[in-house]
C-alpha positions as CSV (number, residue, x, y, z in Angstrom):
1,M,-0.3,0.0,-0.4
2,K,2.9,2.4,0.7
3,T,4.5,2.0,-2.4
4,S,2.0,2.3,-4.2
5,K,1.0,5.8,-2.5
6,I,4.8,6.2,-3.1
7,L,4.4,5.6,-6.9
8,A,1.2,7.5,-7.1
9,L,3.6,10.9,-5.8
10,L,6.1,10.3,-7.5
11,L,3.4,10.1,-10.7
12,A,1.9,13.4,-9.7
13,L,5.4,14.6,-9.4
14,T,6.1,14.2,-12.8
15,L,3.3,15.5,-14.1
16,V,3.6,18.8,-12.4
17,L,7.2,18.5,-13.7
18,A,6.2,18.5,-17.0
19,L,3.3,21.2,-16.8
20,C,6.2,23.5,-15.5
21,A,8.5,22.6,-18.2
22,A,6.0,23.2,-20.9
23,P,6.6,27.2,-21.0
24,A,10.1,27.2,-21.6
25,A,9.5,24.5,-24.1
26,Y,7.3,26.8,-26.0
27,A,9.6,29.5,-25.3
28,D,12.4,27.8,-27.5
29,D,10.0,27.5,-30.0
30,E,9.5,31.0,-30.4
31,K,9.5,32.8,-34.2
32,T,12.9,34.1,-35.4
33,E,12.5,38.0,-36.5
34,L,14.5,39.2,-39.5
35,I,14.8,43.1,-39.8
36,V,15.1,43.6,-43.3
37,F,16.0,47.7,-44.2
38,A,15.4,47.8,-47.6
39,A,14.8,51.1,-50.6
40,A,11.2,52.6,-50.4
41,S,11.0,51.5,-54.1
42,M,10.8,47.8,-52.8
43,T,8.0,48.5,-50.1
44,E,5.4,46.6,-52.7
45,T,7.4,44.0,-54.3
46,L,9.1,43.0,-50.6
47,T,5.5,43.1,-48.6
48,E,3.9,40.8,-50.9
49,L,7.0,38.3,-50.8
50,K,6.9,38.9,-47.1
51,D,3.6,36.9,-46.9
52,K,4.5,34.5,-48.5
53,Y,8.2,33.6,-46.9
54,E,6.4,33.5,-43.7
55,A,3.4,31.5,-45.1
56,A,6.2,28.5,-46.5
57,N,8.3,28.9,-43.5
58,P,6.1,29.6,-40.0
59,G,9.3,29.7,-37.8
60,I,9.9,33.2,-39.6
61,T,8.5,36.7,-39.5
62,I,10.2,39.6,-41.2
63,T,10.1,43.2,-39.9
64,Y,11.0,45.7,-43.0
65,N,12.4,49.0,-42.6
66,F,11.5,51.0,-46.0
67,D,13.5,54.4,-46.5
68,S,16.0,56.0,-48.8
69,S,18.9,53.9,-49.0
70,G,20.9,57.3,-47.7
71,T,18.6,57.3,-44.3
72,L,18.6,53.2,-44.4
73,K,23.0,53.3,-44.4
74,T,23.0,56.3,-41.8
75,Q,20.7,53.9,-39.6
76,I,23.1,51.2,-40.0
77,Q,25.7,53.0,-39.2
78,E,24.3,54.4,-35.8
79,G,23.7,50.7,-34.6
80,A,20.5,50.1,-35.9
81,D,19.4,46.7,-35.4
82,C,19.5,45.4,-39.0
83,D,19.8,41.4,-40.5
84,L,19.2,42.1,-44.2
85,F,20.3,45.7,-45.9
86,I,18.9,46.1,-50.0
87,S,20.1,49.6,-51.3
88,A,18.9,51.1,-54.3
89,A,22.2,51.7,-55.4
90,P,26.0,50.6,-54.6
91,K,27.6,53.9,-53.3
92,Q,25.5,53.2,-49.9
93,M,26.4,49.7,-49.9
94,N,29.7,50.3,-50.8
95,A,30.2,53.1,-47.6
96,L,29.6,50.0,-45.3
97,D,31.8,47.5,-46.9
98,A,35.2,47.0,-45.7
99,S,36.4,45.8,-48.5
100,K,35.7,48.9,-50.6
101,D,38.7,51.5,-51.1
102,K,38.7,54.6,-49.0
103,D,37.1,56.3,-51.7
104,A,33.9,54.3,-51.3
105,N,34.1,53.6,-47.8
106,P,36.0,56.6,-46.1
107,D,35.0,56.1,-42.8
108,G,36.6,52.7,-42.9
109,L,33.1,51.2,-41.8
110,D,32.8,47.3,-41.5
111,F,29.5,46.2,-41.6
112,V,28.9,43.9,-44.9
113,L,29.1,39.9,-44.6
114,S,31.5,40.4,-48.0
115,D,30.5,36.8,-48.6
116,S,26.8,37.1,-48.6
117,R,26.5,40.1,-51.1
118,I,24.9,40.2,-54.4
119,N,23.5,42.6,-56.9
120,L,20.4,41.4,-56.7
121,L,18.0,43.6,-59.2
122,E,18.2,46.6,-62.1
123,N,16.0,48.7,-62.2
124,K,14.9,52.0,-64.7
125,V,15.0,55.8,-64.4
126,A,11.6,57.1,-65.7
127,L,10.7,60.4,-66.5
128,V,6.5,60.4,-64.8
129,V,3.4,62.8,-65.5
130,P,0.8,63.2,-63.8
131,E,-2.8,61.8,-65.1
132,G,-3.5,63.9,-68.2
133,N,0.4,64.9,-69.1
134,P,-1.3,68.9,-68.6
135,K,1.7,70.0,-69.4
136,K,2.3,67.8,-72.8
137,I,5.9,66.5,-71.7
138,E,6.7,63.7,-73.9
139,S,10.9,63.3,-72.9
140,F,13.6,64.1,-71.6
141,D,15.0,66.5,-74.3
142,Q,11.7,68.2,-73.9
143,L,12.0,68.6,-70.3
144,V,16.0,70.1,-70.6
145,E,14.3,72.7,-72.9
146,L,11.6,73.6,-71.0
147,L,14.1,73.6,-68.2
148,K,16.4,76.2,-69.9
149,A,13.0,78.6,-70.8
150,G,11.8,78.2,-66.8
151,D,8.6,77.4,-68.0
152,V,8.2,73.5,-65.9
153,F,7.7,72.6,-62.2
154,F,9.9,69.5,-61.7
155,A,10.1,67.0,-58.9
156,M,13.6,65.2,-57.9
157,G,14.7,63.3,-55.4
158,N,17.2,65.1,-52.7
159,S,21.2,64.4,-53.4
160,D,21.6,61.6,-50.6
161,V,19.1,59.5,-51.6
162,P,20.0,57.3,-55.1
163,V,16.9,58.0,-57.2
164,G,18.2,62.1,-56.7
165,Q,21.8,61.2,-57.5
166,Y,20.4,59.4,-61.1
167,T,18.6,62.6,-61.7
168,Q,21.3,64.7,-61.0
169,K,23.6,62.5,-63.3
170,I,21.1,63.3,-66.2
171,L,21.3,66.9,-65.6
172,A,24.7,67.0,-65.7
173,F,24.9,64.8,-69.2
174,Y,22.4,67.7,-70.5
175,E,25.0,70.1,-69.0
176,L,22.3,71.8,-66.9
177,N,23.1,73.6,-63.1
178,E,21.1,72.4,-60.9
179,E,21.6,74.8,-58.3
180,D,20.7,77.1,-60.9
181,L,17.0,75.5,-61.3
182,A,16.5,75.1,-58.0
183,K,17.2,78.9,-57.4
184,S,14.9,79.7,-59.9
185,G,12.1,77.8,-58.1
186,L,12.2,75.1,-61.4
187,I,12.8,71.9,-58.8
188,T,11.1,70.8,-55.6
189,Y,12.6,68.2,-53.5
190,G,11.6,64.4,-52.0
191,S,13.6,62.8,-49.3
192,N,12.7,59.8,-50.9
193,V,11.4,57.6,-54.2
194,K,8.1,57.4,-52.9
195,E,7.9,61.9,-52.1
196,V,8.6,62.3,-55.5
197,T,5.8,60.2,-56.7
198,T,3.4,61.5,-54.6
199,Q,4.3,64.9,-55.7
200,V,3.7,63.8,-59.6
201,K,0.4,61.8,-58.4
202,E,-1.1,64.6,-56.8
203,A,-0.5,66.8,-59.9
204,S,1.8,68.8,-57.4
205,V,4.6,69.1,-60.3
206,D,4.1,69.1,-64.3
207,C,6.9,66.0,-63.8
208,G,9.4,64.2,-61.8
209,V,11.9,61.3,-62.1
210,V,11.0,58.3,-60.2
211,Y,12.1,54.4,-61.1
212,G,10.5,52.5,-63.6
213,T,9.0,50.4,-60.7
214,D,7.4,53.4,-58.4
215,A,5.5,54.3,-61.8
216,F,4.2,51.0,-62.0
217,S,2.8,50.9,-58.5
218,A,1.4,54.2,-58.6
219,G,0.0,53.8,-62.1
220,L,1.7,57.1,-63.3
221,E,2.5,57.3,-66.9
222,V,5.8,57.2,-68.0
223,V,6.9,59.2,-71.1
224,D,10.4,58.5,-71.3
225,T,13.5,56.3,-69.7
226,A,17.0,57.2,-69.1
227,T,19.4,55.3,-70.8
228,K,22.7,53.9,-69.3
229,E,24.7,57.0,-71.2
230,M,22.3,59.5,-69.1
231,C,22.8,57.9,-65.4
232,G,24.2,54.7,-65.4
233,Q,23.2,51.5,-64.4
234,V,20.4,51.1,-61.9
235,I,21.6,48.4,-59.4
236,Y,20.2,47.1,-56.7
237,P,23.0,45.5,-54.5
238,A,22.1,43.2,-51.1
239,A,23.8,41.6,-48.0
240,V,23.7,40.1,-44.7
241,M,25.2,42.5,-42.0
242,K,28.0,41.2,-40.0
243,N,26.2,42.4,-36.7
244,S,23.2,40.3,-37.3
245,A,21.6,37.9,-35.3
246,H,20.0,35.7,-37.3
247,I,22.9,35.2,-40.3
248,E,21.9,32.0,-41.8
249,A,18.1,33.0,-41.4
250,A,19.1,36.6,-43.5
251,Q,21.2,34.2,-45.7
252,A,18.0,31.9,-46.3
253,F,15.7,34.9,-47.0
254,L,18.6,36.5,-49.5
255,D,18.3,33.3,-51.4
256,Y,15.2,32.9,-51.8
257,L,15.0,36.7,-53.1
258,T,17.0,35.2,-56.2
259,G,14.7,32.3,-56.3
260,D,12.3,32.1,-59.4
261,E,8.9,32.6,-57.4
262,A,10.3,35.9,-56.1
263,M,11.8,37.3,-59.4
264,A,8.7,36.9,-60.7
265,V,7.3,39.2,-58.5
266,F,10.0,41.8,-58.9
267,E,9.7,41.4,-62.5
268,G,5.8,41.8,-62.6
269,V,6.3,45.4,-61.5
270,G,9.9,46.2,-63.9
271,F,12.6,45.1,-62.0
272,S,14.5,43.0,-64.2
273,K,17.2,40.6,-62.4
274,A,21.2,41.9,-62.3
275,A,23.3,40.9,-65.0
């Protein structure tokens, strides 16, 4: 009888210990949060891909930070948590990559896991107009003539924003002085490509320069596309960050972004796979 009571007590104690241990087991099974810093021009595509990836990988949750690549680079430099960075231009990635020379990385920053870095996508720089094209702008050549005549209000990105830097190259290609144009009230600026897109969409300006993908997502009319000679290639590099708490998971997500399912989403709005 005593033996039976002892066995019963031991069984009860075992059950209590198992129940107490259950929360700890659940905690070990918590989701991994990946923090992805990405250029604002990728908002729509990456949001769609987040849903697809999380559905196929229930142990992963993805948190995005979308902004201009220059702002994102500064946040990473200042210590913000980031597992994966996707920039709209090599310049901002180079400034964080210790493998680059002093001209590209003047501060000697070392945030990029070099073996993970790839050129992920290519975009196009587009001249867009509001609905109805009130100014009847048809090309960059025509825009240049209107700027010279002082007869247009034009939106572009700030100088620290990749789309703004590409636009500066276009102005230089046509031998236009941006500072003089801005002083004459012919140019207004956006802190990222979405702000420029909104200005055109709301017809606050006669035209603007954005990425082809943003024009597609916003339903804007593209009247011309910049050539490689005008502004170079628009390459989006991507890399896992060295200080990531989830390097393997971040690399797995980056690998997914290079695959067929993700590329179909990217290509659907006008991106192409970087050569």
